N, C-alpha and C positions, 0 to 999 in steps of 0.2 A: 671085633668090632662089627658094627650093623653095615648090611649090604642092601641095596635096592637094585634088581635086574630091570633094565629098561630097554625095549626095543630100539633099534636103529631106524630113522635118525636121531631119534628124541634125546638117547644119552650123549650122543656126540654134540647136539645142541646145546645140551646143558653144560658140558665141559668146556666147550668154547664161548660161552657166555651168551648165546641167543635165546635161550630159554631160561626163565628164573622161577618157573611153577612146574611141579609134576602132578598130573592128574590121576587120581584113583576114584574108585567107586566107594571105597572106605576111609574113614577117619583115622587118623594116627594121634595119639597123645605123646608120642616119642618127640623129642628135641634134642638134638645134637648131632656130631659129625656120623655121616654115613659115606661108605662107599659107593661109587657108581660101576655098575656093571654092566656092559654092553651085551645084551642078550644075543642069543644066536639066529633069533628071527628079525626080519626086516619090515616094515611098512613100506612097501615100494612105492604106493602113491605119495606117501611124504616125502620119500627120498626125491622122486622126480619134482616135487614142488620146491625143495630146497637145494636144488642142482646147483644154483648159482652162488651158493655158500662155499662151494668146493672144498667139501669136508672130507677125510679121510676116516672110514669106519673101521673099527676094530671090535669085530663079533667075538663073543666068548671072552673077553677080558676086562678086569677092573680097570678102568681108564682115569678114573679121578676120586675126588672126593668133595663134599660140601657138608654145609650144616642145614638141618632142618629147622627152620626158626618159627614157623606157624603152619597152621591147618584151617583152611578157610573153605566153607561151604559155599559155592560159587552160585551167585544169583544172576539174573539177567544184567542187572547194573554193571557187576564186576566183570562179568564174561563180555561185554560190550567193550568195556575199558582195556581188557587184555587184547581183543582183536584190533582195537585202535592202536594200540601200543607196538603190535606187529602181526599184520594180516597173514603174513606168510606161516609163521610157527603157530599162531593161535587162531587158526582159520575155523576149526571144528568147534561145535557147540560143546559148550563144558558146564551148562546150568545143571545143577543137582549133584555134580563130583564134588570131590574134595579137593582143592589146589595147594598142594605142599609147597611152601616157600623155601628157596633154596638158596642159601648166601655163600658168601667165601668160598668160592669153588677154585678148586686146584686141580689142574691137568697135569697127569703124571707123564713123564718121561718114558718111564720104563713100566710097561703094561703088566699085569698079573692076570696069566691065563688061568681060569679056573671056570668050573659050572656054575650057572646062576639056579636061582630058585625063586618060587612064587613068595610074594609078600616081602616083609621087611625080615631078613634073615642075618644070623650070625656067620661071618668070615673067620676061618680059622686057618691060619698059616699053616 
């Protein structure tokens, strides 16, 4: 199954329903189920910004799954819409990036410890 490694707090924000787009500099044509892997690194500034969400981070684990349903090149109008929808999560400028639309998110009760990789990668049990 495909997997995507994402820094914290972004991975946990996705799994808990606060973030419905993941941003990348590259486009993907892949549509379908992916595993969300919480990377070993943490965006400390972002963690302090979302501290009121009271999230538990599980670095180095697959923490859930979702479905990539779209890949959108972010223009200024779309970026403004995102920031208006959640100014805490979508604070940064994403113009020129690709927004991967993530739906049908499932948070795992049992975490899967594994090393992540760059890009969209294949997870082997």
